[in-house]
N, C-alpha and C positions, 0 to 999 in steps of 0.2 A: 317703716314704709312697706305697705302690703303690695304684693304683686297681683296683677289681674290675670287670671288664667285665660289664655287665648282660645277663642271659640274655634272648633275644628271646621275646616272648609266643607262646603256642601259637595255632594257627589258630582263629579264631572266639572268641578269648579276650575280646574286647570285646562279645560278644553279651549282651543283657539276660536271655535265658532260659537256665536252667542246662542243659537238655537240648541246646541248640544248642552250648554250650561243650564239652560232653562228646562231641558227635557225632564230631569227628575222631579222638579217642582210641578210641572204640568201633569205627569203621571200620578204623583201623589195627590194632587188636587182632584183629578178626575176620579180616582179610587175613593177618596174621602167623600166627595159629593154623591157618588153613585151608591156606595155601600151603606152610608149612614141611614138614609130613609128606607132603603131596602131591608136592612137588618131589623129596624123597628117594625116594619110591615110584616115581615115573615115571622118574627118571634111572637108578635101579638095575634095576627090573623090565623096563621097556620098552626103554630105550636100552642097558642092559648096562654102565653106568658103575660103577666101583668104589664101594663103600659109603662109604668114608671121604671120597673126593673129592666124592661126591654130597651127603653131609651138610654138608661145608664150604661147597659152593656154595649149598645150600639156606639155610643160616644167613646167608650174606653177601647173598643175594637177598631174604630175607623179613624178617629181624630189623630192618634199618635203616628199615623202614616205620614203626616206632614213633618213631624219631628224626625222621622226616619231618614229624611233627606240629609240632615246634618248629624244627628246622633241616633243611628239605627239600633244600637244595643240598648240604651234606655227605653226606646220605643218598643223593643221586643219584650222587655220585662213587663210593661203595661199590657200589651196585647196578649202575651202568653197567659198572664194571670186572668185577664178578662175572658179569654176563650175557655180556659178550664172552669172558671166560675160560671160561665154561661152553660157549659155542659152539665155542671152540677145543678144549676137552677132549673134546667129542663127536666130533671128527674122529679121535680116537685109538681109537675103538671102532667095531665093525661093527654098525650097527643097520638095521632094516628100512626100505626105501625109502618106505613109507607114512607114516612118522613125519616130523613137521615139523622143519626145521632152518633157522636156527640157534637159534630160541627156541621151546621148548615152550610150550603154551598158558598154563600157570600163570605163566611168566615174563612173558608179555605182559600178563596181568591185573595183576600187581604193578607192572610198569613204567608202565602207564597210570594206575593209582592214584597212583603217585609223581608223574607229570606233572601230575595235578590239584592235588596239594599244592604243586608248584613254581609253577603258574600263579596260585594264590591268595596267594603270598608274594613272588615275585621280580618284577623289572621286565622291560620288554619286551626290552631288550638281552640280559639273562641268558637269558630264554626262547628267544630266537632262537639264541643260542650252543648251548644244550642241544639244540635240535632239529637244528641243523647237525651237531653231534657225533653224534647218533643216526643221521641220514641218512648221514653219512660212514662210520660204522662198518658200517652195513648195505651200503653200496656196496662197501666193501672185502671184506666177508664173501661177497659174491656171486661173487667170483673163486675161492672155495674150496668151493663147494657140492658135496657128495659126489655121485657118479654115481647117478642114479635117485631122488634125494631132491627133495622140494618145498621151495623156499625161501619163508619168510614174512617176510623182512626188510622188504619193501615194505609189508606190512600193518602192522608195528610202526611204521614211519615215518609212515604216514598216521594211525593211531590216536593216536600220541603228539602229532603236530601238532594234531589236533583237540582233544585234551584240554588242551594248553597254550593254544590259542587261546580256548577256551570259558572256562577258569578265569581266564585273564588278563583277558578282557573283563568277567567277573563282578567281579573285584577292582577294576578301574578304575572300573566303575560304582558299586561300593560306596564307593570313595574320593571320587568326585565328589559322591555324596549326602552323605557326611560333611562335605566341605568346604562344601557348600551350607548344611547345617544350622549349621555353625560361623559362616559368613558371616551367616546370618539372625540368629543369636544376637548377633553383634557389632553388626549393624545395629540390632537392637532396643535393645541397650544404648546405642548412640549416639543413637538417637531419644529414649530416655528422658533421656539427659544433655542433649541439645539442648533438649528441652522444659523441663527443669528450669532451664537457663540462661536461656531466653527468659522463663520465668515470673519468675525472679529479677530480670531486667532490667526487666520490666514493674512488678514490685513496687517496685524501686528508683526508677523514674520516679514512680510514684504517691506513694510516701513522700516523695520530694523535693518534690512539689507541696504535700503536707501541711505539711512542715517549712518550706518556703519561705513559705507563708502566715503561719505564726507569726513567722518572722524578719521579714517585712515589717511585721507589726503591731508588733513590738518596735521596729523602726527608726522607724516613724511616731510611736509613743508617746514614744520618747526624744527625737525632734526637736521635738515639739510640747509637751513638758512645761513649758517656760519660758513658753509662751503660755497654757496651760490652768491653771497653778498660780500663785498669788500669792506674790511674794517668795521665789523659789527661791535659796538660798544659792549663791555662786559655786562653791564646791567641789562641790556637788551638780550644778550645771549642767555643770561640767567632766566629772564622772563620767557624766552622761547623754549628753554629746557623745561621750565615748569608747565608751559602749555602742552608740550609734547607728552610729558609724564601724565598730566591730567587726561589728555585725550586717550592715551594707551589704557589707563585705568578704566575710563568710561567704556572703551571699546571691549575690554575684557568682561565688564559687567553685562554689557549687551549680548556678548556671545554666550555667556552663561544663561541669560534669559532665553536666548534663541534655542539653546539646548533643551530647556524645559518645554518650550512651545512645540518644537519639532519632535516627531516620533520616528520610529524606524521605518514606517511606511511612507514618509514624506521626503525621502532622500532626493527625489527628482526636483524638489523645490530649491535645491542648492544652486541651480543654474541662475545666471543673471536675470533679473526681473525685466519684463518687456515694458515698452513705453510707446510714445507717439510714432517713432520710426518703425515699429513692428506692426502697426495697424494695417499698413499696406500689405504686408505679407499675410496677415490674417484674412484680409479681403480676397487676395489672390487664391488662397487655399479654398475659400468658400466658393469662388467662381469655378475653380477646377472641379468642385463637387457638383456643378450643374446649376448653381444659383446665379441669376443675372443681377449683379451688384455693381453699382456705380460708386466711385469713391472720390470725394473732394479732399485733397491732402492739405495738411497744415504743417509747415516746416519750422514753426516758431519754437524758440527755446522756452521750455516750461519746467517747473520743478518736477523732480522725478516722481514724487508721490502723486502729483496731478496726472502726469503722463501714464503712470501705472493704473490709476483709477479709470482714465479714459479708455485705455486698452481693455480692461476687464469689462467695462460697460458695453463696448462694441462687441466684445467676444460673446457675452451673454445674450445681447440683442440678436446677433446673427444666429446664434444657436437656437433661439426661440423661433426665428423665422423658418429655419430648416425643419424644426419639429412641427410647427403648427400651420405654416403657410408655404409648403414646398413649391418651388418654382415661381414664387411671387417676385416681381421686380422690386429691388431694394436700393435705396440711396443712403450712403453713409457720408456724413459731412463732419469734419473737425475743423473748427475755425477759431481764431482769437479775436475777441471783441473787447478792446481795451484791457482791463485787468481781469478778464474772465475767459476761460476756454469753453466753447460751446460744442457739445457732442450731440449729433442728431442722427438717428437711425429710423428711417421711415420705409415701410414696405406696403405695396399695393395688395389687394386681395389676390389669392392664388388663382391661376388660370382655371383650375378645376378643383372643387372642394375635395380635400383629402378624405379618403374612406375611413380613416381613423388616425389617431396620433401615432407618430413613428416610434415613440418611446412609451411603452405601457406603464413602466414603473417609475416615471418621473414624479418628483415631489412637488413641482410647481413653485419652488421656493427661490428661484433665481432672482426674482424681483426684490426679495428681501435683501439679498447680498448687494444688489445695485443701490438700493436706498441707503443701506448702511455705509457703503463706501462714500457716497455723495455726502451723507451727513457728517462723517468723520473729517472730511476735508472742508466742511463749511459751505457746500454748494447746495443746489436745488435740482430736483428732477421731476419731470412730468411724463407720466406713462399712461397710455390708454388707447382704446380703439378709435378709429377714424370713421366718419359717417359713411364712407364708401366701402367699408369692410376691411380696410387696412389697419395698420398698427403703427404707433409712433412712440419713440423713446427720445426725450430731449433732456440733456443734463447741462448745467452751467456750473463750472468749477472755478473757484477763485484762484488767482495766480499770486496775489500779494500775501505776505506773511501775516498781516493783520487779520485777514479773513479766516485764518486757521484757528484763531483763538476762540 
């Protein structure tokens, strides 16, 4: 099975605007249409070259400019050979000394345009070789300058070098900017991934504390059942002993897992994890900081994992209000609706637009943690701005065990 070689893209093919993508084709078309008849006219009328030879040279010097939009290096091979051949062909005719040799003006225009296309596509080494070939050909032609004629080979050498240098510098700058954008995109994705992993590790530690509490209760209840209950049958006592041993073993495994997840810098997380009852304290602390917050309390019994997620969602939402809408009236509501806990944090627009963010170095990834917490407990979250300029965070967390699966 043979593979088809992919055609290289045209110059500026990756531009977002259509007119920029069409610009190289338009310039090449204008140059081709303008230079083709002009070259034939000048070579025949002014220099006295045979019409057939002049036409062939004109086509070889102008038509490849269209090819240069896609493949500038093959186009250079053709035009360079045609220009040198044209200079040698002019040595066979007797033309006036006032005319330039070896390259008439229209050939210089076409060659400089070709050099611009080369600089936008090829690497430094190729550009250097092209310029050395141009300079070498001009040096060689200097030895054959007709008597009384003015040579413009040096002019072409300088102009082609400038065109190659400017276009090459523009290409390298564009590539550097593209690589910078790609690197920033990769870095942003990596930051999102790291934030997500850190939040998952934190949730794992917190859920471990919740589960560890229940496992400890199971162990204690199983161990003390024989002392709290009268006349426990031996088979039941054996079963309770087995349950206590299994619970202790599981608790030890989870503590070892927690030792892996926790680092030396996270000793503060050994404190009991907050829940619904601590949301009021969180709101009071925000009010003392100068934020007008109204709180609708919910005293329902909920699973500890759900209460912890609700606390963290309110904590992050209030922190965002302080950062981005200082002084905005805010309403926090936690209510139970059947088998779901609804957490709602809504803030109005700030009284005065803040001059700038209170935290310059913020990552803006707090919403990632919110969504991850809600997803891990099987809930849903709706986050977004309001028409009046405020902001709304609404989460619904399941309370039944089936919803956690």
